[in-house]
C-alpha positions in Angstrom: 129.4 17.2 -13.4 127.1 19.6 -11.4 124.0 17.8 -12.6 125.4 14.4 -11.4 126.2 16.0 -8.0 122.7 17.4 -7.7 121.1 14.1 -8.4 123.4 12.4 -5.9 122.5 15.1 -3.3 118.8 14.5 -3.9 119.2 10.7 -3.6 121.2 11.1 -0.4 118.7 13.4 1.2 115.8 11.1 0.1 117.4 8.0 1.6 118.5 9.8 4.8 114.9 11.0 5.2 113.6 7.5 4.7 116.0 6.1 7.3 114.9 8.9 9.8 111.2 8.2 9.2 111.6 4.5 9.7 113.6 5.0 12.9 111.2 7.5 14.4 107.8 6.1 13.3 106.4 2.8 12.3 102.9 4.1 11.9 100.8 3.8 8.8 101.2 6.6 6.2 98.8 9.5 6.4 96.3 9.1 3.6 95.8 12.9 3.5 99.5 13.5 2.5 101.6 12.5 -0.5 105.3 12.8 -1.3 106.5 15.3 -3.9 109.7 16.7 -5.3 109.4 20.3 -4.4 111.5 23.3 -5.6 111.8 25.5 -2.5 112.7 28.7 -4.3 114.1 30.1 -7.5 117.4 28.3 -8.0 116.9 26.7 -4.6 117.1 23.1 -3.5 114.9 20.2 -4.7 113.5 18.4 -1.7 111.2 15.5 -1.2 108.4 16.7 1.1 105.0 15.6 2.3 102.3 17.8 0.9 98.5 17.7 1.1 97.0 15.2 -1.3 95.3 16.9 -4.2 91.6 16.2 -4.8 90.9 16.0 -8.5 88.5 18.7 -9.9 86.3 18.5 -13.0 88.1 16.8 -15.9 91.1 15.9 -13.7 92.6 12.6 -12.5 94.8 11.8 -9.5 97.6 9.4 -10.3 99.3 7.2 -7.8 102.9 7.4 -9.0 104.9 4.2 -9.2 107.9 5.7 -11.0 109.1 9.2 -11.7 112.0 10.8 -13.5 113.6 14.2 -13.6 113.5 15.7 -17.0 116.0 18.3 -18.4 113.1 20.8 -18.3 113.0 20.4 -14.5 116.6 21.6 -14.3 115.8 24.5 -16.6 112.9 25.5 -14.3 115.1 25.2 -11.3 117.7 27.5 -12.9 115.1 30.1 -13.8 114.5 29.5 -17.5 110.7 29.6 -16.8 109.0 32.2 -14.7 107.5 30.4 -11.7 105.5 32.8 -9.5 104.6 30.6 -6.5 107.1 28.7 -4.4 107.4 26.0 -3.2 106.6 24.5 -6.7 106.0 20.8 -7.5 108.0 19.8 -10.5 107.9 16.7 -12.7 105.9 15.5 -15.6 107.6 12.2 -16.4 105.6 9.6 -14.4 104.1 6.2 -14.6 101.4 4.8 -12.2 97.7 4.1 -11.9 94.6 6.3 -11.7 93.8 6.6 -8.0 90.8 9.1 -8.2 88.8 10.7 -11.0 87.1 14.0 -11.1 83.7 14.9 -12.4 83.2 14.4 -16.1 86.2 12.1 -16.7 85.1 9.3 -19.0 88.4 8.2 -20.6 89.9 6.8 -17.4 88.7 4.7 -14.5 90.2 4.0 -11.1 93.0 1.4 -11.5 93.9 2.2 -15.1 97.6 2.1 -15.7 99.0 5.4 -17.1 
């Protein structure tokens, strides 16, 4: 029951933020920022925030996410099952999208690959 309420709360906040953004600004999105689900503190709220876009380093890729899901591990992290040292923390490993940028030395992927 608590989990269902948490998801509903996240969805409500997300949709409310979308409505506020559309009402206050019709400008193009900032290419230097990206949206992320952020854990604000240990046991704290999960919030969708704009964060600086990561530049992939050597052997890394940047994925433009088309679909994401919360995993039970994300709830365990939120509830303190894993020792996170730095907050806010970006959670989430269940994603689908396409490669947006590649770092130095990456040969297995190219820009536009679906992952």
